[in-house]
DOKOLBA-546327 format. One line per field, with one value per residue (C-alpha): residue number from 1; residue in one letter; x, y, z. Coordinates in Angstrom, 3 decimals. Example, Ala and Ser with C-alpha at 12.3 -4.5 7.8 and 13.67 -1.06 7.14 Angstrom:
BEGIN
resi: (1/2)
resn: (A/S)
xx: (12.300/13.670)
yy: (-4.500/-1.060)
zz: (7.800/7.140)
END
This chain:
BEGIN
resi: (1/2/3/4/5/6/7/8/9/10/11/12/13/14/15/16/17/18/19/20/21/22/23/24/25/26/27/28/29/30/31/32/33/34/35/36/37/38/39/40/41/42/43/44/45/46/47/48/49/50/51/52/53/54/55/56/57/58/59/60/61/62/63/64/65/66/67/68/69/70/71/72/73/74/75/76/77/78/79/80/81/82/83/84/85/86/87/88/89/90/91/92/93/94/95/96/97/98)
resn: (M/I/I/I/D/G/D/E/E/D/T/T/V/D/D/V/V/S/R/V/E/T/W/I/Q/E/E/Q/G/Q/F/I/K/T/D/K/W/G/K/R/R/F/A/Y/E/I/N/H/K/A/E/G/H/Y/V/V/L/E/M/T/T/G/Q/V/D/M/E/P/L/E/R/M/L/R/L/S/D/E/I/V/R/H/K/L/I/R/L/P/D/H/E/A/Q/K/R/G/L/I)
xx: (4.560/5.597/4.299/4.615/4.583/0.991/1.794/2.537/-0.032/-1.605/0.520/3.666/2.340/1.778/5.319/6.871/4.885/5.913/9.616/9.348/7.472/10.151/12.935/11.200/10.622/14.273/15.234/13.063/10.332/6.624/3.915/1.095/-0.972/-0.758/-3.125/-3.382/-4.919/-5.027/-4.111/-4.277/-3.351/-0.275/-0.512/2.269/4.069/6.859/9.231/6.716/4.014/0.638/-0.497/0.782/-0.254/-0.118/0.664/1.018/2.890/2.870/5.567/7.948/11.534/14.280/16.816/17.690/19.447/16.877/19.446/19.337/15.549/15.918/18.477/16.259/13.331/15.501/16.995/13.726/12.655/8.941/8.949/8.501/8.690/8.932/8.983/9.979/8.751/9.656/6.931/7.951/8.171/5.100/2.963/4.267/3.422/-0.060/-0.604/0.825/3.769/6.490)
yy: (-4.971/-6.620/-9.826/-10.035/-13.306/-14.422/-15.216/-11.542/-9.268/-6.264/-3.950/-5.557/-5.011/-1.335/-1.101/-2.544/-0.143/2.724/1.784/1.817/5.151/6.664/5.494/6.973/10.316/10.446/10.036/13.028/10.781/10.677/8.076/8.196/5.283/2.376/-0.471/-3.222/-6.318/-8.204/-11.805/-14.124/-17.730/-18.428/-20.531/-22.645/-22.637/-20.115/-20.827/-23.374/-20.690/-20.901/-17.258/-13.721/-10.077/-8.365/-4.632/-2.614/0.683/3.334/5.961/8.355/8.864/11.244/8.466/6.534/3.704/1.653/-0.867/0.415/-0.097/-3.466/-4.485/-3.340/-5.373/-8.428/-8.427/-7.828/-10.970/-10.195/-9.857/-13.117/-11.657/-8.237/-6.811/-3.285/-2.169/1.096/2.499/3.492/7.265/7.467/5.607/7.775/10.914/9.583/9.128/12.571/11.223/13.059)
zz: (4.244/7.462/9.004/12.777/14.722/15.354/19.000/19.716/21.360/19.624/21.775/20.348/16.821/17.669/19.111/15.941/13.745/16.027/15.703/11.909/11.968/14.224/11.903/8.853/10.579/11.654/7.987/6.954/5.621/6.319/6.632/4.134/5.424/7.875/7.073/9.700/8.145/11.445/12.147/9.129/8.436/6.326/3.189/4.738/8.076/8.542/11.435/12.770/12.942/11.192/11.418/11.688/11.994/8.585/8.399/5.184/5.526/2.804/3.258/1.597/2.604/1.617/1.900/-1.229/0.641/2.544/3.816/7.451/7.544/5.815/8.449/11.334/9.985/9.321/12.848/14.708/16.564/16.250/12.452/10.568/7.030/5.408/1.909/0.871/-2.533/-4.243/-6.451/-9.965/-10.403/-12.648/-10.061/-7.214/-9.217/-9.951/-6.204/-5.439/-3.427/-5.362)
END
């Protein structure tokens, strides 16, 4: 999941998602689903902002080390917060991802 600054335009949100998709494809991964939740209010202010664009990305990657993606998300000015979660193997098998 990534949360993009609420002041950014929809085109910027699409650009950020596109950058992540490109990185995953370069690492021999693939996107399963991109779910854009739209602009939502935060429970509390983050960096003096009250809302952000929420995007949930479901993907597989051949790379075990996700640190380069983590670093890209952390250094991006448009991204307010992000969270990478690895599914347990049994859940990934149930969904047909591995």
